[in-house]
A tleap script that builds the chain and sets N, CA, C and O, in Angstrom:
source leaprc.protein.ff14SB
mol = sequence {
  NMET LEU ASN ASP GLY LYS CYS GLU ALA LEU
  GLN ALA VAL ASN GLU THR GLY PHE VAL LEU
  GLN GLU LEU VAL LEU TYR LEU ALA THR HIE
  PRO SER CYS GLY PHE GLY LEU ALA ARG TYR
  GLN GLN ALA VAL GLN ALA TYR GLN GLU ALA
  MET ASP ALA TYR VAL SER GLN PHE GLY PRO
  LEU ARG ALA ASP GLN ALA LYS SER CYS GLY
  CYS TRP GLN TRP VAL GLU SER PRO TRP PRO
  TRP GLU LEU GLU CASP
}
set mol.1.N position { 122.341 106.542 105.343 }
set mol.1.CA position { 121.430 105.542 105.423 }
set mol.1.C position { 122.619 104.543 105.894 }
set mol.1.O position { 123.842 104.439 105.807 }
set mol.2.N position { 121.470 103.859 106.461 }
set mol.2.CA position { 123.238 103.353 107.830 }
set mol.2.C position { 123.045 101.432 107.643 }
set mol.2.O position { 122.129 100.676 107.320 }
set mol.3.N position { 124.425 101.292 108.042 }
set mol.3.CA position { 123.342 100.188 107.054 }
set mol.3.C position { 124.531 98.621 107.685 }
set mol.3.O position { 125.537 98.833 108.362 }
set mol.4.N position { 124.197 97.555 107.368 }
set mol.4.CA position { 124.392 96.373 107.484 }
set mol.4.C position { 123.421 95.767 108.978 }
set mol.4.O position { 123.577 95.182 110.049 }
set mol.5.N position { 122.516 96.316 108.233 }
set mol.5.CA position { 121.265 96.374 109.941 }
set mol.5.C position { 121.404 96.856 110.637 }
set mol.5.O position { 120.391 96.598 111.288 }
set mol.6.N position { 122.314 97.957 111.579 }
set mol.6.CA position { 122.391 99.239 112.487 }
set mol.6.C position { 121.645 99.997 112.600 }
set mol.6.O position { 121.566 100.901 113.431 }
set mol.7.N position { 120.763 99.629 111.479 }
set mol.7.CA position { 119.130 101.037 112.099 }
set mol.7.C position { 118.307 100.222 112.632 }
set mol.7.O position { 117.801 100.628 113.678 }
set mol.8.N position { 117.833 98.666 112.083 }
set mol.8.CA position { 117.118 97.574 112.815 }
set mol.8.C position { 117.247 97.484 114.274 }
set mol.8.O position { 116.531 97.522 115.275 }
set mol.9.N position { 118.647 97.329 113.901 }
set mol.9.CA position { 119.131 96.598 115.363 }
set mol.9.C position { 118.575 97.704 116.617 }
set mol.9.O position { 118.083 97.271 117.659 }
set mol.10.N position { 118.767 99.465 116.283 }
set mol.10.CA position { 118.554 100.414 117.060 }
set mol.10.C position { 116.915 100.908 116.692 }
set mol.10.O position { 116.703 102.063 117.063 }
set mol.11.N position { 116.008 100.388 116.184 }
set mol.11.CA position { 115.389 100.180 115.806 }
set mol.11.C position { 114.535 99.306 117.229 }
set mol.11.O position { 113.750 99.865 117.995 }
set mol.12.N position { 114.878 98.078 117.284 }
set mol.12.CA position { 114.778 97.215 118.223 }
set mol.12.C position { 114.416 98.189 119.902 }
set mol.12.O position { 113.599 98.403 120.798 }
set mol.13.N position { 115.895 98.507 119.309 }
set mol.13.CA position { 116.216 98.320 120.967 }
set mol.13.C position { 115.652 99.859 121.368 }
set mol.13.O position { 116.068 100.370 122.408 }
set mol.14.N position { 114.589 100.659 120.421 }
set mol.14.CA position { 114.293 102.100 120.884 }
set mol.14.C position { 112.486 101.531 120.810 }
set mol.14.O position { 111.608 102.366 121.029 }
set mol.15.N position { 112.194 100.379 120.554 }
set mol.15.CA position { 110.784 100.149 120.084 }
set mol.15.C position { 110.758 98.937 121.575 }
set mol.15.O position { 109.619 99.102 122.011 }
set mol.16.N position { 111.325 98.067 122.317 }
set mol.16.CA position { 111.840 97.296 123.449 }
set mol.16.C position { 111.683 97.675 124.268 }
set mol.16.O position { 110.974 97.124 125.110 }
set mol.17.N position { 112.647 99.571 124.573 }
set mol.17.CA position { 112.190 100.385 125.548 }
set mol.17.C position { 111.578 101.156 125.543 }
set mol.17.O position { 111.612 101.970 126.466 }
set mol.18.N position { 110.877 101.257 124.695 }
set mol.18.CA position { 109.454 101.780 124.960 }
set mol.18.C position { 108.642 100.646 125.717 }
set mol.18.O position { 108.312 100.461 126.888 }
set mol.19.N position { 108.462 99.931 124.446 }
set mol.19.CA position { 107.451 98.937 125.504 }
set mol.19.C position { 106.886 98.609 126.996 }
set mol.19.O position { 105.763 98.510 127.492 }
set mol.20.N position { 108.907 98.428 127.700 }
set mol.20.CA position { 109.206 99.042 128.791 }
set mol.20.C position { 108.393 99.872 130.262 }
set mol.20.O position { 107.643 99.811 131.236 }
set mol.21.N position { 109.639 100.909 129.079 }
set mol.21.CA position { 108.293 102.465 129.861 }
set mol.21.C position { 107.354 102.371 129.901 }
set mol.21.O position { 106.630 102.741 130.826 }
set mol.22.N position { 107.034 101.838 128.901 }
set mol.22.CA position { 104.791 102.025 129.986 }
set mol.22.C position { 104.891 100.428 130.354 }
set mol.22.O position { 103.905 100.341 131.086 }
set mol.23.N position { 105.204 99.700 130.331 }
set mol.23.CA position { 104.872 98.682 130.497 }
set mol.23.C position { 105.103 99.118 132.181 }
set mol.23.O position { 104.217 98.964 133.022 }
set mol.24.N position { 106.640 99.758 132.517 }
set mol.24.CA position { 106.210 100.804 134.261 }
set mol.24.C position { 105.711 101.482 134.613 }
set mol.24.O position { 105.445 101.629 135.806 }
set mol.25.N position { 105.265 102.412 133.401 }
set mol.25.CA position { 103.944 103.281 134.087 }
set mol.25.C position { 102.768 102.705 134.268 }
set mol.25.O position { 101.756 103.162 134.799 }
set mol.26.N position { 102.993 101.540 133.730 }
set mol.26.CA position { 101.066 100.826 133.881 }
set mol.26.C position { 101.268 100.600 134.796 }
set mol.26.O position { 100.321 101.010 135.468 }
set mol.27.N position { 102.331 99.923 135.704 }
set mol.27.CA position { 102.469 99.071 136.651 }
set mol.27.C position { 102.336 99.497 137.898 }
set mol.27.O position { 101.961 98.978 138.949 }
set mol.28.N position { 102.915 101.093 137.408 }
set mol.28.CA position { 102.665 102.585 138.703 }
set mol.28.C position { 100.870 102.019 139.632 }
set mol.28.O position { 100.626 101.730 140.804 }
set mol.29.N position { 99.934 102.091 138.295 }
set mol.29.CA position { 99.175 101.967 138.299 }
set mol.29.C position { 97.996 100.868 138.766 }
set mol.29.O position { 96.986 101.116 139.426 }
set mol.30.N position { 98.456 99.505 138.191 }
set mol.30.CA position { 98.015 99.088 138.275 }
set mol.30.C position { 99.384 97.609 139.227 }
set mol.30.O position { 100.045 96.836 138.533 }
set mol.31.N position { 99.428 97.610 140.200 }
set mol.31.CA position { 100.487 96.710 140.877 }
set mol.31.C position { 100.204 95.317 141.331 }
set mol.31.O position { 100.740 94.490 142.069 }
set mol.32.N position { 99.174 95.398 140.608 }
set mol.32.CA position { 98.739 94.116 141.555 }
set mol.32.C position { 98.249 92.685 140.176 }
set mol.32.O position { 97.967 91.495 140.314 }
set mol.33.N position { 98.353 93.589 138.946 }
set mol.33.CA position { 98.807 93.486 137.393 }
set mol.33.C position { 98.896 92.179 136.720 }
set mol.33.O position { 99.465 92.292 135.634 }
set mol.34.N position { 98.452 90.737 137.049 }
set mol.34.CA position { 98.962 90.109 136.587 }
set mol.34.C position { 99.631 89.405 134.986 }
set mol.34.O position { 100.593 88.796 134.519 }
set mol.35.N position { 98.217 90.067 134.604 }
set mol.35.CA position { 99.004 89.935 133.257 }
set mol.35.C position { 100.273 91.241 132.745 }
set mol.35.O position { 101.308 91.144 132.087 }
set mol.36.N position { 99.571 92.454 133.429 }
set mol.36.CA position { 100.773 93.593 133.801 }
set mol.36.C position { 102.366 92.890 133.755 }
set mol.36.O position { 103.255 92.973 132.909 }
set mol.37.N position { 102.291 92.229 134.955 }
set mol.37.CA position { 103.880 91.892 135.313 }
set mol.37.C position { 104.278 91.234 134.260 }
set mol.37.O position { 105.180 91.574 133.494 }
set mol.38.N position { 103.419 90.002 134.185 }
set mol.38.CA position { 104.324 88.803 132.678 }
set mol.38.C position { 104.392 89.624 131.592 }
set mol.38.O position { 105.333 89.253 130.890 }
set mol.39.N position { 103.945 90.375 131.222 }
set mol.39.CA position { 104.312 91.457 130.066 }
set mol.39.C position { 105.852 91.950 130.626 }
set mol.39.O position { 106.860 91.457 130.120 }
set mol.40.N position { 105.950 93.087 131.847 }
set mol.40.CA position { 107.247 93.300 132.062 }
set mol.40.C position { 108.168 92.615 132.081 }
set mol.40.O position { 109.357 92.912 131.974 }
set mol.41.N position { 107.568 91.408 132.253 }
set mol.41.CA position { 109.535 90.339 132.433 }
set mol.41.C position { 109.817 89.855 131.013 }
set mol.41.O position { 110.895 89.472 130.559 }
set mol.42.N position { 108.063 89.992 130.105 }
set mol.42.CA position { 108.570 89.184 128.967 }
set mol.42.C position { 109.129 90.747 127.865 }
set mol.42.O position { 109.730 90.567 126.805 }
set mol.43.N position { 108.820 92.012 128.334 }
set mol.43.CA position { 109.783 92.998 127.978 }
set mol.43.C position { 110.951 93.365 128.673 }
set mol.43.O position { 111.544 94.167 127.951 }
set mol.44.N position { 111.401 93.231 129.422 }
set mol.44.CA position { 112.715 93.657 130.306 }
set mol.44.C position { 113.204 92.227 129.316 }
set mol.44.O position { 113.406 92.775 128.232 }
set mol.45.N position { 113.405 91.196 129.170 }
set mol.45.CA position { 114.008 89.529 128.385 }
set mol.45.C position { 114.205 90.552 126.680 }
set mol.45.O position { 115.270 90.738 126.090 }
set mol.46.N position { 113.245 90.894 126.387 }
set mol.46.CA position { 112.985 91.526 125.101 }
set mol.46.C position { 113.605 92.696 124.812 }
set mol.46.O position { 113.831 92.935 123.625 }
set mol.47.N position { 114.037 93.737 125.920 }
set mol.47.CA position { 115.076 94.568 125.901 }
set mol.47.C position { 116.095 94.324 125.796 }
set mol.47.O position { 116.808 94.768 124.896 }
set mol.48.N position { 116.740 92.949 127.369 }
set mol.48.CA position { 117.983 92.919 127.260 }
set mol.48.C position { 118.174 92.182 126.092 }
set mol.48.O position { 119.371 91.919 125.971 }
set mol.49.N position { 117.301 91.613 124.921 }
set mol.49.CA position { 117.839 90.277 123.872 }
set mol.49.C position { 118.413 92.151 122.994 }
set mol.49.O position { 119.637 92.263 122.937 }
set mol.50.N position { 117.908 92.923 122.635 }
set mol.50.CA position { 117.824 94.122 121.608 }
set mol.50.C position { 119.513 94.222 122.040 }
set mol.50.O position { 120.657 94.015 121.634 }
set mol.51.N position { 118.758 94.669 123.103 }
set mol.51.CA position { 120.670 95.621 123.783 }
set mol.51.C position { 121.793 94.606 123.407 }
set mol.51.O position { 122.797 95.038 122.840 }
set mol.52.N position { 121.684 93.393 123.668 }
set mol.52.CA position { 122.469 92.692 123.151 }
set mol.52.C position { 123.042 92.928 121.889 }
set mol.52.O position { 124.107 93.367 121.456 }
set mol.53.N position { 122.086 92.536 121.485 }
set mol.53.CA position { 122.344 92.206 119.344 }
set mol.53.C position { 122.919 93.369 118.607 }
set mol.53.O position { 123.705 93.456 117.663 }
set mol.54.N position { 122.275 94.235 119.339 }
set mol.54.CA position { 123.062 95.901 119.179 }
set mol.54.C position { 124.708 95.999 119.908 }
set mol.54.O position { 125.484 96.529 119.113 }
set mol.55.N position { 125.088 95.770 120.668 }
set mol.55.CA position { 126.253 95.878 121.588 }
set mol.55.C position { 126.744 95.432 120.649 }
set mol.55.O position { 127.236 96.162 119.788 }
set mol.56.N position { 126.743 93.872 120.546 }
set mol.56.CA position { 127.536 92.568 120.094 }
set mol.56.C position { 127.592 92.989 118.742 }
set mol.56.O position { 128.683 93.540 118.886 }
set mol.57.N position { 127.281 93.226 117.337 }
set mol.57.CA position { 127.363 93.861 116.954 }
set mol.57.C position { 128.121 95.308 116.293 }
set mol.57.O position { 129.095 95.795 115.721 }
set mol.58.N position { 127.201 95.450 116.712 }
set mol.58.CA position { 128.081 98.043 117.215 }
set mol.58.C position { 128.346 98.494 117.373 }
set mol.58.O position { 128.500 99.478 116.649 }
set mol.59.N position { 128.880 98.352 118.883 }
set mol.59.CA position { 129.642 98.491 119.603 }
set mol.59.C position { 128.506 99.271 120.766 }
set mol.59.O position { 127.310 99.078 120.549 }
set mol.60.N position { 128.786 99.888 121.626 }
set mol.60.CA position { 127.978 100.083 123.177 }
set mol.60.C position { 126.865 101.681 123.060 }
set mol.60.O position { 127.101 102.701 122.413 }
set mol.61.N position { 125.940 101.439 123.737 }
set mol.61.CA position { 125.013 103.050 123.081 }
set mol.61.C position { 125.035 103.184 124.479 }
set mol.61.O position { 124.002 103.850 124.553 }
set mol.62.N position { 125.534 103.035 126.069 }
set mol.62.CA position { 125.223 103.530 126.863 }
set mol.62.C position { 127.073 103.238 127.293 }
set mol.62.O position { 127.686 102.321 126.747 }
set mol.63.N position { 127.812 104.266 128.424 }
set mol.63.CA position { 129.319 103.963 128.566 }
set mol.63.C position { 129.222 102.539 128.765 }
set mol.63.O position { 129.558 101.542 128.126 }
set mol.64.N position { 128.400 102.879 130.340 }
set mol.64.CA position { 128.272 101.181 131.106 }
set mol.64.C position { 128.592 100.031 130.131 }
set mol.64.O position { 129.170 99.204 130.836 }
set mol.65.N position { 128.520 99.570 128.930 }
set mol.65.CA position { 128.617 98.739 128.117 }
set mol.65.C position { 130.039 98.396 126.998 }
set mol.65.O position { 130.383 97.470 126.263 }
set mol.66.N position { 130.711 100.114 127.506 }
set mol.66.CA position { 132.270 99.826 127.026 }
set mol.66.C position { 133.402 98.900 127.924 }
set mol.66.O position { 133.533 98.725 129.135 }
set mol.67.N position { 134.120 98.417 126.783 }
set mol.67.CA position { 134.580 96.541 127.032 }
set mol.67.C position { 135.570 97.617 127.450 }
set mol.67.O position { 135.588 98.605 126.716 }
set mol.68.N position { 136.461 97.613 128.571 }
set mol.68.CA position { 138.153 97.841 128.704 }
set mol.68.C position { 139.238 97.321 127.987 }
set mol.68.O position { 139.761 96.411 128.631 }
set mol.69.N position { 139.715 97.504 127.053 }
set mol.69.CA position { 140.799 96.789 127.319 }
set mol.69.C position { 142.848 97.897 127.200 }
set mol.69.O position { 143.956 98.079 126.696 }
set mol.70.N position { 141.795 98.195 128.179 }
set mol.70.CA position { 143.639 98.901 128.854 }
set mol.70.C position { 143.555 99.916 127.609 }
set mol.70.O position { 144.586 100.381 127.123 }
set mol.71.N position { 142.719 100.126 127.288 }
set mol.71.CA position { 142.503 101.798 126.747 }
set mol.71.C position { 141.249 101.697 126.759 }
set mol.71.O position { 140.603 100.675 126.524 }
set mol.72.N position { 140.500 103.642 127.265 }
set mol.72.CA position { 139.015 104.102 127.812 }
set mol.72.C position { 138.572 104.451 126.205 }
set mol.72.O position { 138.818 105.530 125.665 }
set mol.73.N position { 137.732 103.093 125.429 }
set mol.73.CA position { 137.314 103.016 124.146 }
set mol.73.C position { 136.232 103.834 123.226 }
set mol.73.O position { 136.200 104.054 122.016 }
set mol.74.N position { 135.013 104.335 124.727 }
set mol.74.CA position { 133.820 104.362 124.566 }
set mol.74.C position { 133.700 105.913 123.284 }
set mol.74.O position { 132.664 105.965 122.622 }
set mol.75.N position { 134.533 106.777 123.110 }
set mol.75.CA position { 135.025 107.537 122.962 }
set mol.75.C position { 135.254 107.672 120.866 }
set mol.75.O position { 134.992 108.500 119.993 }
set mol.76.N position { 135.894 106.261 120.954 }
set mol.76.CA position { 135.528 106.221 119.598 }
set mol.76.C position { 135.140 105.559 118.588 }
set mol.76.O position { 135.629 105.305 117.487 }
set mol.77.N position { 133.872 105.232 119.290 }
set mol.77.CA position { 132.368 104.594 118.401 }
set mol.77.C position { 131.894 106.480 117.514 }
set mol.77.O position { 132.063 107.480 118.211 }
set mol.78.N position { 131.401 106.624 116.177 }
set mol.78.CA position { 130.177 107.323 116.829 }
set mol.78.C position { 128.956 107.769 117.636 }
set mol.78.O position { 128.150 106.843 117.722 }
set mol.79.N position { 128.541 108.922 118.277 }
set mol.79.CA position { 127.852 108.519 119.032 }
set mol.79.C position { 126.300 108.777 118.257 }
set mol.79.O position { 126.027 109.596 117.380 }
set mol.80.N position { 125.574 107.947 118.804 }
set mol.80.CA position { 124.009 108.094 118.197 }
set mol.80.C position { 123.497 108.597 116.790 }
set mol.80.O position { 123.085 108.101 115.742 }
set mol.81.N position { 123.862 110.468 117.592 }
set mol.81.CA position { 123.269 111.023 116.742 }
set mol.81.C position { 124.126 111.788 116.069 }
set mol.81.O position { 123.897 112.996 116.030 }
set mol.82.N position { 125.689 111.065 115.170 }
set mol.82.CA position { 125.881 111.338 114.777 }
set mol.82.C position { 126.383 110.786 113.853 }
set mol.82.O position { 127.415 111.165 113.299 }
set mol.83.N position { 125.514 109.497 113.456 }
set mol.83.CA position { 125.372 108.888 112.574 }
set mol.83.C position { 124.760 109.140 111.118 }
set mol.83.O position { 123.620 109.603 111.092 }
set mol.84.N position { 125.515 108.838 109.689 }
set mol.84.CA position { 124.816 109.245 108.929 }
set mol.84.C position { 123.398 108.928 108.884 }
set mol.84.O position { 122.971 107.929 109.462 }
set mol.85.N position { 122.613 109.745 108.208 }
set mol.85.CA position { 121.639 108.913 108.255 }
set mol.85.C position { 120.850 108.094 106.435 }
set mol.85.O position { 119.914 107.295 106.472 }
savepdb mol mol.pdb
quit
């Protein structure tokens, strides 16, 4: 089982990412919907906050989030699918 809030943080990233993707699809067919555009902006912010919270506590989820400190450390952490249940 994931510990120290890791599971919850990853769930927040997944949920906000899902909402963001659904709004992108909605806006593809309703490009002038003011409500949809406002929700999209909120979803972008929520996703970024969830992603930032995860990365700051548990490390990168994407290669572009890996910080360089003299060596490539992206592969040193377990991949998301390698985490224990």
